[in-house]
C-alpha positions, 0 to 999 in steps of 0.5 A: 500500500505504501509503495502504491502511494509513492507511485501515485505521488510520483505520477501526479508530480510528473504530470503537474510538471509536464502540464506546467512545462506545456503551458509555459511553452504554449504561452511563451510565443504569445507573451513574447509577441506582446513584449516585442510589440512594446519594446524599444528599437535598439533593445529589440534589435540587440536581442535583449527582448527575451520575455519581458518588454525592454525600453517600454514604448507604445509607438508601434501600437499607435502607428498600427492604429494610425495605419489606414491600410491596416484598418482596411484589412482588419475590416475585411477580416471581420467581413470574412469572419462574420458573413463567412461563419454565418453562411457556413453554419447555415449550409452545414446545419442544413446538410447535417440535418438532412443527412441525419435522417434515415429516410433521405434518398441516397443518404448512404451515397451522399455521406460517402461522397462527403467523407471521400472529400476528407480523404482525397483532394484534387490537388492544389493546381486543379483546385485553383483552376476550378476556383478561377473558373467559377469566379472565386476572386472577390470577397463574396466568392471567398465566402461562397467558395469555402462555405462548407467543410466536410468534417464540420458537417459530419460532426453536426450530423453525428450530433443530430443523429443522437437527438431523441427521436421521441421528441421529434415525433412529439413535435410532428404530432403537434403539427410542426413541419421540418423547419420547425423541428430543426429550429425548435427541437434540434438546434436548442438541444445542440448548443455545444456542437453548434458553438464548437463548429461555429468556433471552427469556422470563425477561426478558419475565416479569421486566419484565412490566408493562402487562398485569399492571397492567390485568388483575390487580386485587389489589395483592398479586399485582402484580410489582415493575414495577407496584409501582415504577410505582405508587410513581412515580405517587403521588410525582408526584401528591403535591406535598409528597412531597419534604418528608420527614424522611428523609435520602434523596430519594423519587427515591433510594428509587425508584432503589434499587428499580430497583437491587434489581430488576435484580440477578438479571438481572445475575447470570444474564445472564453465564452465558447470554451465551455461548449468546446470539449463537450461538442467535440466529444459528443458530436465526434463519437456516435454510439 
């Protein structure tokens, strides 16, 4: 018994140590980003910024807030995230609800086709050519063209399949149609799954970068991630970029943009976190 207690204590200590180290490793990039954005130019370029800010200043953040191009990109990102998430959720909910019904004609075949797209893809070049052919080269095209992800549809379908059929039958007996059953029965009982999938879509839209870069040709329609990438590439190509009269390094300016770009996610995520684990566990496994 004594040996078992010692083993348990060793396990708990090791587990806490590993979790603490993992938390530090996960938090360090975030802390360093904030520190770099508010540190002085000389201190940053000399490599003296390791954890805490050195020669604290807010000039880089103020410069970002005064940048018109930054706010145009920020507005575009909000546009993509808000309208894109709404469109994706509407399409995913409709598809998942239909696929959860055993009476759907060709249900098995449609499910196979959706799952098949998770295993295989046409490749980057054919996908690019298809998007170009269908005119996915503007903000609305990006929203429609990337509206649904197969994994999220399967997640919602599995969750909807677990809703009690007796409740649905009772609603139908009371005179509810399919739309009323969906909105008054399924959606209120699936808040955790809906919150999880909404978070997935919102993060995907907020961090959207590659396809917007290669498909959209107008700079005023690019999101914040593309704006940040262009600033970084221009700085790296300019050997004299660090020779400026500003009290902050160009990299501090870049880190300031990163800080501003992650604030909305930090604000929203705590409210959705309580649904996150439950939504994935219940919707991802069907008994």
